[in-house]
C-alpha positions in Angstrom: 0.0 0.0 0.0 1.9 3.0 -1.3 0.4 5.7 1.0 1.8 4.2 4.2 5.2 5.5 3.3 4.1 9.1 3.2 4.4 11.5 6.1 1.1 13.0 7.1 0.9 16.7 7.8 -2.0 19.1 7.5 -0.3 21.2 4.8 2.5 20.8 2.3 3.0 17.0 2.3 2.3 14.8 -0.7 -0.4 12.4 0.3 -2.1 9.8 -1.8 -5.6 10.1 -0.4 -7.5 8.4 -3.2 -5.4 5.3 -3.0 -6.0 5.1 0.8 -9.7 5.8 0.3 -10.2 3.0 -2.3 -8.0 0.5 -0.4 -9.9 1.0 2.8 -13.3 0.7 1.2 -12.2 -2.6 -0.4 -10.7 -4.0 2.8 -13.6 -2.8 4.9 -16.1 -4.6 2.7 -13.9 -7.7 2.7 -13.6 -8.0 6.5 -16.5 -6.0 7.9 -19.1 -6.8 5.2 -21.9 -4.2 5.2 -21.0 -2.3 8.4 -21.3 1.4 7.8 -18.3 3.3 6.6 -16.8 5.8 9.0 -16.9 9.6 8.9 -13.8 11.7 8.6 -13.4 15.3 9.7 -10.9 18.1 9.3 -10.5 21.8 9.9 -10.3 24.2 7.1 -10.3 28.0 6.2 -12.7 27.4 3.4 -16.1 25.8 3.9 -17.2 23.6 1.0 -20.9 24.0 1.9 -22.8 26.4 4.2 -22.3 25.6 7.9 -25.1 23.6 9.6 -27.2 25.2 12.2 -26.9 22.8 15.1 -28.3 22.4 18.6 -26.5 19.1 19.0 -23.4 18.0 17.1 -24.3 14.3 17.3 -27.8 14.8 16.0 -26.5 16.9 13.1 -24.0 14.2 12.1 -26.9 11.9 11.0 -26.8 13.7 7.6 -23.1 13.1 7.3 -23.6 9.4 8.0 -26.1 9.4 5.1 -23.6 10.9 2.7 -24.0 14.6 3.0 -21.1 17.0 3.8 -21.7 18.7 7.2 -19.8 21.7 8.3 -19.7 23.4 11.7 -18.6 26.9 12.6 -18.5 29.0 15.8 -21.6 30.8 14.6 -23.6 27.7 13.5 -23.3 25.6 16.7 -25.8 26.6 19.4 -24.7 24.1 22.1 -22.0 25.6 24.4 -20.6 22.1 25.0 -20.5 21.3 21.3 -18.9 24.7 20.6 -16.2 24.1 23.2 -15.4 20.6 22.2 -15.1 21.7 18.5 -12.6 24.2 19.8 -14.6 27.3 19.0 -15.1 28.5 22.5 -13.5 28.2 26.0 -14.0 25.3 28.4 -15.0 27.2 31.5 -17.5 30.0 31.7 -17.6 32.9 34.2 -18.8 32.4 37.7 -22.3 33.7 38.5 -21.3 35.6 41.7 -19.3 35.3 44.9 -22.2 33.4 46.4 -22.4 31.1 43.3 -18.7 30.7 42.4 -19.0 28.0 39.7 -19.8 28.4 36.1 -23.1 27.4 34.3 -21.5 24.2 33.0 -20.3 23.1 36.4 -23.8 23.5 37.9 -25.4 21.9 34.8 -23.3 18.8 35.0 -23.9 18.4 38.7 -26.8 19.3 40.9 -27.9 22.6 39.3 -29.3 25.7 41.0 -33.0 25.5 42.0 -35.1 27.8 39.9 -32.1 28.6 37.6 -30.4 25.5 36.2 -31.7 21.9 36.1 -28.7 19.7 37.0 -27.9 16.7 34.9 -26.4 14.8 37.9 -23.4 13.5 35.9 -21.0 14.7 38.6 -21.5 14.8 42.4 -20.9 18.5 42.8 -19.7 21.6 40.8 -16.4 21.5 42.6 -15.5 18.2 41.0 -16.5 19.7 37.6 -14.4 22.7 38.1 -11.3 20.7 39.0 -12.0 18.3 36.1 -12.0 21.2 33.6 -8.9 22.7 35.2 -7.1 19.5 34.4 -8.3 19.3 30.8 -5.9 20.3 28.0 -6.8 23.5 26.2 -8.3 22.9 22.7 -8.6 25.7 20.1 -9.9 25.0 16.6 -7.0 25.5 14.1 -9.4 27.0 11.5 -12.9 28.4 11.4 -14.7 25.4 9.8 -14.9 21.8 10.8 -15.9 19.5 7.9 -17.4 16.0 8.3 -17.7 13.6 5.4 -18.5 9.9 5.1 -15.3 8.1 4.0 -16.5 7.2 0.5 -17.4 10.9 -0.1 -13.9 12.2 0.4 -12.3 14.1 -2.5 -8.7 14.8 -3.4 -8.6 18.1 -1.7 -9.8 16.7 1.7 -7.1 16.1 4.3 -8.8 14.3 7.2 -7.5 14.6 10.8 -9.6 12.0 12.4 -11.7 9.0 11.3 -14.9 8.2 13.3 -16.7 4.9 13.3 -20.2 4.4 14.6 -19.9 0.7 15.5 -21.9 -2.2 17.0 -20.0 -4.5 19.4 -18.7 -7.0 16.9 -17.3 -4.3 14.7 -16.0 -2.4 17.7 -14.1 -5.6 18.8 -12.4 -5.8 15.4 -11.4 -2.1 15.5 -10.1 -2.4 19.1 -7.9 -5.4 18.3 -6.7 -3.8 15.0 -5.6 -0.7 16.9 -3.6 -2.9 19.3 -2.1 -5.1 16.6 1.3 -3.5 16.3 2.0 -2.2 19.8 3.2 -3.4 23.2 1.2 -0.7 25.0 -2.0 -2.1 26.5 -3.6 1.4 26.4 -3.7 2.1 22.7 -7.4 2.7 23.0 -8.7 5.1 25.7 -12.1 5.9 27.1 -11.9 9.5 28.6 -14.9 11.0 30.4 -16.7 13.5 28.3 -19.6 14.3 26.1 -20.5 12.5 22.9 -18.9 15.2 20.7 -15.8 15.4 23.0 -15.2 11.7 22.4 -15.2 12.0 18.6 -13.7 15.4 18.1 -11.6 16.9 20.9 -10.1 13.8 22.4 -8.9 12.1 19.2 -7.9 15.4 17.7 -5.6 16.1 20.6 -4.1 12.6 20.1 -3.2 13.2 16.4 0.2 14.8 17.0 1.4 12.4 19.6 4.3 10.1 18.8 1.9 7.2 19.3 -1.6 8.5 18.9 -4.4 6.5 20.6 -7.9 5.7 19.5 -10.9 6.8 21.5 -14.0 4.8 22.3 -17.0 7.0 23.2 -20.7 7.9 23.0 -21.4 7.0 26.6 -22.9 10.4 27.1 -26.5 9.8 28.3 -27.6 13.1 26.7 -26.2 12.0 23.3 -27.5 8.4 23.4 -30.9 9.2 21.9 -29.2 10.2 18.6 -27.4 6.9 18.1 -28.6 3.3 18.0 -29.1 1.5 21.3 -26.3 -1.0 20.4 -23.9 1.6 19.0 -20.7 3.3 20.3 -18.0 5.3 18.6 -14.4 4.6 17.8 -12.5 7.7 16.8 -8.9 7.4 15.5 -6.4 10.0 14.3 -5.2 9.5 10.7 -1.7 8.5 11.6 -3.0 5.6 13.7 -5.8 4.8 11.1 -3.2 4.3 8.3 -1.3 1.8 10.4 -4.5 0.0 11.1 -5.3 -0.2 7.4 -1.8 -1.4 6.7 -2.2 -4.2 9.2 -5.6 -5.5 8.1 -4.5 -8.2 5.6 -1.9 -9.7 8.0 -3.9 -9.5 11.2 -6.5 -11.7 13.0 -9.0 -10.5 10.4 -7.7 -13.3 8.2 -8.4 -16.0 10.8 -11.2 -18.5 11.3 -12.0 -16.8 14.7 -12.8 -13.6 12.9 -14.8 -15.3 10.2 -17.1 -16.7 12.9 -17.7 -13.2 14.3 -17.9 -11.7 10.8 -20.9 -13.9 9.9 -22.9 -11.8 12.5 -22.0 -8.4 11.1 
């Protein structure tokens, strides 16, 4: 596979995307049958289509999963969590007052404020939320637009940063083992706490420049679960890691009798 010898950078590198695109579609069909193709996203200075007005990133991605190009911008996203996890706004808001020292998000994720904010009860109290956000790495979008496309809809000018699978358990098991195929590290796949959009955007994007980028399993967010199937989670992987996974497919466990037994159920 010729593309695996090319260095991946966002700008300036020669990158044979169409060869990778076609090879992966062929191998995916061979080993994962009719499982849905993943989405890919990248940031850009030029939007190929008008940005999507969105109250929930995960809900809006339904169109991308059906084959449409979906673009988000700071102005088009009307969920403060989605905006921050896309890197368009900051993580922590201002405190209400000296008597209410935590931000809106910290109350929202915990017990709320009677008569002001209904708490989601995902965290015990706002102090835990505040410390959690203090420890989170800063994430700022590198460009004003974030473009999502289904893998088969990618064009030559597209340079994906992250590939996102919406996967059922049997498919997820294959992706998990493929991500761990060529490494001694037992933590090549991580499950950080966060929202549904955090697990497919911020978390894998921040992994992409690591020496050994990790994949991210997500979509445990109770608020996002209504927008995906009941037996579906996500597996998001930076392109550098994704290419190594594709490179390994035809020499891995996917060629064994054990996988063929599982494959029959996909």
